[in-house]
N, C-alpha and C positions, 0 to 999 in steps of 0.2 A: 579385446584391446582395439580402441579405435585407431584410426589414422593419425589423429592428434597424439594420442599416447604414445604411437610408434615413433612419431617424429621428435616428440620430448625425450623419449628414451636414447635415440639415435644423437640428439643435441647434447644430452647429458654425457654421454661416453666420448663425443667430440670435445666437449668442455674439459673432461678429465684428462684426455690424451693431450690437449693443447697445454694444459698445466704441468704435465708429467713428461712429455715426450713419449717415445716408444716404450711401452710396458707390456707385460703379458697379461692374458686373460684374467689370470688368478687375482692379480692386483686390482685390476678394474673392477672386478666382481666385488672384491672385499671393500674398496673405497667406496663403491656404489652402495653396498649393504650398510656400512656404517653411517654413511650420510643419510640414508634413507631411515635408519634406526633413530638417528638424532632428531630428524624433522617429525617422525611419528611421536618421539617422546616429548618433544617441545610444543607442537602444534596439532597433533592427532591425525596428520594426514601423510600421505605417502609422497614420496619425491618421483617415483616412477610406478606405473600401473602393473609392471611386472611382478609375478609371484616369486618368492624366494623358496627354494626347496633345500631341504637338509641333505647334503651329500656327505661322504665321509671326510672330505677335506675342508667342510664348512658351508655356508649358506652360497646358494648360486642363484642368480636371476635366471628362471627357466627359459624364457622365450629369448632372451639375449644370448644365453648359453648356446641354444641350439642354432640360432642365426650366425653367431660368430664361427662356430666350428663347422659350418655347412652341412647340418644334419638335414638333407633334402627332405627326409621322411617326416620329421617333426617340426621343422622350422616354419615360420611364417613368411611367405614369399614376399609380401610388401615390406617387412622390415628388414629381411635380408637385403633387398634391392636398396633401402635407405642405407643400411650401414655400408654396403659395398661403395656407394657413392661417396662416402665420409671418411672411411679408414682403409687402410692397406695392411695386408698381413706380411709378416717376414716370410723368407724363403727357405725351402727344404726344412731342415730340422727345428727352425725357429718360426713355424707358421703361426704359433700362438701368441707372437709378439705383433702388437698392432700400433699403427701410428696414425695420426690424422691427415687427411688430404685438404683439409680446409679448416677455415675458423668455424666455431659454433654459432648457430642463430640464437642469440641471447634473449629474443622475444619469447622463447619457449621456457626460459628460466627465470624465477623471480629473484629477487634479492636474497631472500630467504634460502632458496635452493642454492644459490651460489655461495652463500656463507657456509651452509653445512658441507658443501662439496669442498670448499677450500680447507675447512678445518680437517675433513676426512683424508684429503690429500696430504695435508702436513703431518697428521698423525700416522698414516698408513703406508704412504708410498715407499718409504725407505726400509720398512719391516721386511724380514725374510719370510719365506713360505711358512715355516715353523711357527714364527711369531704369529703371523696373521692366523694360521690354523689354530692355535691355542686360543687366541684372542676372539675368533668367531664361534667358538664352540660354547655358547652360553646355555643357559636353562632351556630357552625356547628351542635351540637346536637340538639338545638332548632329547626333549620331548617328541619332537617331530621326528628325529631320526629312529626313535626307538618303536614308532608306530608301523604297521604293516601297510603296505600299499604305498600311494603317493605321499611323500614326506614333506607336505606343504606346511611352511611355518605361519603362524599366526601373527597378523600386525600387533595385536595386543601384547602378546608374549614378547615379541620383538622390541616393542617400546618399553616394556618392564625391564628386560634386560639392560636397556639403555639408561634406565634411572626413573622412568615415567612413575607417576603416582598411581594407585589403584584406580582413583577417580579418572584419570586420563585414559587407563586401559578400558575402563567400563564405557566412556565416551567413544573410544574407537570401536568396541564391540557394538555399541547402539547405532553408530553410523553405518557399519556395514550390513546390520540387520535391516536397516532403512534402505539401503541401496540394493540389498537382495530382493526386498518386498516390491520394489519399484521395477524390477526386471520382468 
């Protein structure tokens, strides 16, 4: 993940928090997941460069999860520093509650990004843990969760769960193959 990608991820989290106020990681992750899925389904592109993993309680953006929870063995130091300068954690048993310490830099977010984020916030911010858990356990989550090893969710499958056509899913796969070939 490039420095730009990390900054965009940070600004996306700050955007969510400025719209919702202080919320827990779980809600941030699910708002981000559903906004990302909507953008994939509609435009064939990701909102953020982070990969979503299928964990027992639903999809989680891997690098963001590690950085927010302070996992010093797995987290990206640069991303952790960016987040530390943009959000604050709750105290004691509410450490997982985060709130913004500044406004987002909107230069990192397109109009389409903000639209899918606003829609996802409106649809998901007030849902309970159980409701979000059930909603986020789609076909792609089930596929990824069932495999052994890293449970990485595929972008095309995420898009299909959000209502993308097979043509869009094929486009997403082709674009990822091209990106892999260029690395």
